[in-house]
ROMIZA-888099 format. One record per residue (C-alpha): residue number from 1; x, y, z. Coordinates in pm, 1 decimal. Example, Ala and Ser with C-alpha at 12.3 -4.5 7.8 and 13.67 -1.06 7.14 Angstrom:
<pts>
+--------+----------+----------+----------+
: vexlum :        x :        y :        z :
+--------+----------+----------+----------+
:      1 :   1230.0 :   -450.0 :    780.0 :
:      2 :   1367.0 :   -106.0 :    714.0 :
+--------+----------+----------+----------+
</pts>
This chain:
<pts>
+--------+----------+----------+----------+
: vexlum :        x :        y :        z :
+--------+----------+----------+----------+
:      1 :   -650.2 :  -2793.1 :  -4628.9 :
:      2 :   -274.4 :  -2725.0 :  -4629.3 :
:      3 :   -335.7 :  -2352.1 :  -4661.1 :
:      4 :   -550.2 :  -2358.5 :  -4346.9 :
:      5 :   -289.8 :  -2565.3 :  -4158.3 :
:      6 :    -19.7 :  -2319.0 :  -4260.7 :
:      7 :   -230.1 :  -2026.8 :  -4129.3 :
:      8 :   -292.0 :  -2201.0 :  -3797.7 :
:      9 :     76.8 :  -2288.2 :  -3762.8 :
:     10 :    175.0 :  -1928.6 :  -3837.4 :
:     11 :    -77.3 :  -1795.6 :  -3582.9 :
:     12 :     44.3 :  -2036.8 :  -3313.5 :
:     13 :    403.7 :  -1942.4 :  -3391.3 :
:     14 :    322.8 :  -1571.2 :  -3351.7 :
:     15 :    143.4 :  -1636.7 :  -3021.0 :
:     16 :    440.5 :  -1839.1 :  -2894.6 :
:     17 :    680.9 :  -1567.1 :  -3006.8 :
:     18 :    468.8 :  -1306.9 :  -2822.5 :
:     19 :    471.6 :  -1515.4 :  -2502.3 :
:     20 :    849.2 :  -1562.4 :  -2521.2 :
:     21 :    898.7 :  -1189.0 :  -2584.2 :
:     22 :    675.0 :  -1098.7 :  -2287.0 :
:     23 :    864.2 :  -1338.2 :  -2057.4 :
:     24 :   1198.5 :  -1204.0 :  -2176.0 :
:     25 :   1084.0 :   -846.1 :  -2115.8 :
:     26 :    957.1 :   -942.6 :  -1768.0 :
:     27 :   1290.1 :  -1103.0 :  -1683.6 :
:     28 :   1498.1 :   -811.6 :  -1812.4 :
:     29 :   1295.6 :   -501.8 :  -1725.0 :
:     30 :   1156.3 :   -402.6 :  -1385.5 :
:     31 :    791.0 :   -305.7 :  -1354.8 :
:     32 :    575.3 :   -191.2 :  -1065.1 :
:     33 :    291.8 :   -388.6 :   -907.7 :
:     34 :     39.2 :   -219.8 :   -675.8 :
:     35 :     10.2 :   -382.1 :   -333.5 :
:     36 :   -309.3 :   -327.2 :   -127.9 :
:     37 :   -352.3 :   -280.1 :    245.9 :
:     38 :   -584.8 :   -467.6 :    481.0 :
:     39 :   -827.0 :   -299.8 :    717.0 :
:     40 :   -800.8 :   -499.3 :   1039.9 :
:     41 :  -1051.7 :   -327.6 :   1266.0 :
:     42 :  -1287.7 :    -29.9 :   1280.9 :
:     43 :  -1475.9 :    125.0 :   1567.1 :
:     44 :  -1736.4 :    397.4 :   1527.0 :
:     45 :  -1840.7 :    578.0 :   1208.7 :
:     46 :  -1590.1 :    485.9 :    935.7 :
:     47 :  -1649.4 :    521.3 :    562.0 :
:     48 :  -1448.0 :    391.5 :    268.4 :
:     49 :  -1418.9 :    611.6 :    -40.2 :
:     50 :  -1301.9 :    452.0 :   -362.8 :
:     51 :  -1184.1 :    658.6 :   -658.5 :
:     52 :  -1480.1 :    826.3 :   -833.6 :
:     53 :  -1737.7 :    670.7 :   -598.4 :
:     54 :  -1938.3 :    798.5 :   -305.6 :
:     55 :  -1814.0 :    702.5 :     40.8 :
:     56 :  -1973.8 :    386.5 :    181.3 :
:     57 :  -2009.9 :    316.6 :    555.1 :
:     58 :  -1814.5 :     19.2 :    685.3 :
:     59 :  -1968.4 :   -238.6 :    914.3 :
:     60 :  -1726.3 :   -317.2 :   1201.9 :
:     61 :  -1816.3 :   -686.2 :   1164.4 :
:     62 :  -1687.8 :   -691.1 :    804.8 :
:     63 :  -1376.4 :   -477.8 :    860.5 :
:     64 :  -1127.1 :   -766.3 :    843.7 :
:     65 :  -1244.2 :   -849.9 :    491.1 :
:     66 :  -1185.2 :   -500.2 :    350.5 :
:     67 :   -884.3 :   -450.7 :    124.1 :
:     68 :   -775.0 :    -95.3 :     51.3 :
:     69 :   -651.5 :    -51.6 :   -302.6 :
:     70 :   -426.4 :    233.9 :   -413.0 :
:     71 :   -642.3 :    547.3 :   -427.0 :
:     72 :   -889.4 :    430.7 :   -158.8 :
:     73 :   -956.9 :    657.0 :    139.3 :
:     74 :  -1094.6 :    605.4 :    487.3 :
:     75 :  -1304.9 :    881.5 :    639.2 :
:     76 :  -1331.8 :    862.6 :   1017.4 :
:     77 :  -1581.9 :   1060.7 :   1221.9 :
:     78 :  -1468.1 :   1210.7 :   1555.4 :
:     79 :  -1363.2 :    946.4 :   1811.3 :
:     80 :  -1379.9 :    666.9 :   1550.8 :
:     81 :  -1078.2 :    439.4 :   1506.1 :
:     82 :   -935.2 :    207.9 :   1242.4 :
:     83 :   -631.5 :    -19.0 :   1218.1 :
:     84 :   -461.9 :    -84.3 :    883.2 :
:     85 :   -187.3 :   -334.8 :    797.7 :
:     86 :     17.1 :   -259.7 :    485.8 :
:     87 :     52.4 :   -574.1 :    275.3 :
:     88 :    366.0 :   -420.6 :    119.4 :
:     89 :    572.1 :   -451.0 :    437.3 :
:     90 :    356.5 :   -538.8 :    737.0 :
:     91 :    365.3 :   -186.9 :    878.8 :
:     92 :     63.7 :    -91.6 :   1091.5 :
:     93 :   -126.8 :    234.2 :   1107.2 :
:     94 :   -361.2 :    320.7 :   1393.0 :
:     95 :   -606.7 :    597.7 :   1299.7 :
:     96 :   -829.4 :    812.5 :   1520.9 :
:     97 :  -1080.1 :   1055.5 :   1372.7 :
:     98 :  -1184.1 :   1298.7 :   1264.0 :
:     99 :   -957.9 :   1240.6 :    965.6 :
:    100 :   -928.2 :   1135.1 :    605.5 :
:    101 :   -656.4 :    881.3 :    527.0 :
:    102 :   -563.0 :    778.2 :    170.7 :
:    103 :   -342.9 :    496.0 :     41.8 :
:    104 :   -192.3 :    712.8 :   -234.1 :
:    105 :     74.9 :    467.8 :   -353.8 :
:    106 :    186.0 :    121.7 :   -247.4 :
:    107 :    402.2 :    -60.1 :   -497.6 :
:    108 :    685.8 :   -304.4 :   -544.2 :
:    109 :    908.9 :   -257.2 :   -850.3 :
:    110 :   1110.3 :   -557.0 :   -969.4 :
:    111 :   1168.2 :   -789.1 :  -1261.8 :
:    112 :    945.0 :  -1094.4 :  -1302.7 :
:    113 :   1187.7 :  -1302.2 :  -1096.9 :
:    114 :   1192.5 :  -1035.5 :   -825.3 :
:    115 :    813.2 :  -1044.5 :   -799.1 :
:    116 :    791.4 :  -1424.5 :   -793.5 :
:    117 :   1091.6 :  -1532.5 :   -585.4 :
:    118 :   1149.1 :  -1416.1 :   -228.4 :
:    119 :   1525.2 :  -1382.9 :   -241.4 :
:    120 :   1716.2 :  -1094.2 :    -86.4 :
:    121 :   1960.2 :  -1107.8 :   -379.6 :
:    122 :   1696.1 :   -995.1 :   -630.4 :
:    123 :   1659.6 :   -617.0 :   -652.1 :
:    124 :   1326.3 :   -467.7 :   -549.2 :
:    125 :   1218.1 :   -108.3 :   -492.8 :
:    126 :    931.3 :    -37.6 :   -253.7 :
:    127 :    733.5 :    286.8 :   -266.3 :
:    128 :    470.2 :    391.3 :    -15.3 :
:    129 :    284.2 :    724.4 :    -16.6 :
:    130 :     18.5 :    790.9 :    244.8 :
:    131 :   -202.2 :   1096.4 :    286.3 :
:    132 :   -345.1 :   1214.5 :    616.1 :
:    133 :   -573.1 :   1511.8 :    671.9 :
:    134 :   -683.8 :   1566.0 :   1030.8 :
:    135 :   -705.1 :   1348.3 :   1340.4 :
:    136 :   -426.2 :   1140.5 :   1486.3 :
:    137 :   -235.5 :    850.1 :   1332.3 :
:    138 :     34.8 :    628.0 :   1477.2 :
:    139 :    259.8 :    460.2 :   1222.3 :
:    140 :    440.6 :    146.6 :   1345.3 :
:    141 :    707.9 :     -2.0 :   1117.8 :
:    142 :    919.7 :   -175.3 :   1383.9 :
:    143 :    844.1 :   -522.7 :   1241.8 :
:    144 :    828.6 :   -416.0 :    875.2 :
:    145 :    969.5 :   -655.6 :    617.2 :
:    146 :   1138.3 :   -505.2 :    425.1 :
:    147 :   1250.1 :   -267.4 :    699.8 :
:    148 :   1177.2 :    104.2 :    686.3 :
:    149 :   1529.8 :    175.3 :    556.8 :
:    150 :   1447.1 :    -22.8 :    239.1 :
:    151 :   1118.4 :    159.4 :    175.4 :
:    152 :   1063.9 :    495.3 :      7.8 :
:    153 :    794.5 :    626.3 :    245.4 :
:    154 :    623.9 :    964.2 :    223.6 :
:    155 :    338.3 :   1089.7 :    438.0 :
:    156 :    158.6 :   1373.3 :    262.6 :
:    157 :      0.9 :   1629.7 :    491.1 :
:    158 :   -190.1 :   1943.0 :    384.5 :
:    159 :     69.1 :   2183.5 :    246.7 :
:    160 :    370.8 :   1963.4 :    327.4 :
:    161 :    506.9 :   1611.3 :    329.2 :
:    162 :    712.0 :   1407.2 :    573.3 :
:    163 :    971.2 :   1132.3 :    522.3 :
:    164 :   1032.6 :    926.8 :    837.4 :
:    165 :   1379.5 :    835.0 :    958.7 :
:    166 :   1274.0 :    623.4 :   1259.2 :
:    167 :   1050.5 :    312.6 :   1249.3 :
:    168 :    766.5 :    470.0 :   1448.7 :
:    169 :    604.8 :    809.8 :   1429.1 :
:    170 :    276.9 :    982.8 :   1493.8 :
:    171 :     99.1 :   1268.3 :   1322.9 :
:    172 :   -154.7 :   1469.0 :   1521.8 :
:    173 :   -354.5 :   1765.2 :   1397.6 :
:    174 :   -434.5 :   2054.9 :   1629.3 :
:    175 :   -779.5 :   2215.3 :   1626.8 :
:    176 :   -649.4 :   2485.7 :   1392.8 :
:    177 :   -551.3 :   2217.3 :   1137.4 :
:    178 :   -175.6 :   2231.7 :   1199.7 :
:    179 :     -5.3 :   1890.3 :   1194.7 :
:    180 :    260.2 :   1790.8 :   1446.5 :
:    181 :    491.3 :   1499.4 :   1366.1 :
:    182 :    671.1 :   1310.6 :   1641.6 :
:    183 :    922.7 :   1036.5 :   1556.2 :
:    184 :   1031.6 :    781.2 :   1812.6 :
:    185 :   1232.9 :    463.1 :   1823.5 :
:    186 :   1018.5 :    160.6 :   1898.5 :
:    187 :   1142.3 :   -185.6 :   1978.8 :
:    188 :   1026.9 :   -470.8 :   1755.1 :
:    189 :    745.8 :   -666.7 :   1917.5 :
:    190 :    838.4 :  -1010.4 :   2043.6 :
:    191 :    625.6 :  -1280.7 :   1886.9 :
:    192 :    309.3 :  -1076.5 :   1871.9 :
+--------+----------+----------+----------+
</pts>
């Protein structure tokens, strides 16, 4: 019986040591956590494409329940619209088809304490990569928290990419497939 008790004690000790080591690593080393986006509204023919799956049509009635994970795409038919809120920072994106929009990367990098405690003193890195092909999109980061200046944002367009310097911008594609980017300063909304 003592041999069995010794084995159990040793196993519990190793498990406890593993938990302590994992906590220590989480407290000392930063790691990235993917942050989804929320589809707020759709109008018209909108499909959601998940990685390695066929696109599925979205019912406008169920739009508010749809969470876009990293790698998910929205495919909008002509004259269809969708509104997305980025859970990472609260930025909003207003889409008008025909276009394909992909949440390529949305992550927060921090130590365990940085992920769990909302303190400005704890270091966090925010990365956001969005892909747009076609249509028109308005990007509104005027109320973003953290603000745009604290985010590493990239909008990937066919053949190029764009890094915004102002809190609001739009990307519109001409009929020949050429994108035009227009940045503008937008005032934060008041209590909206």
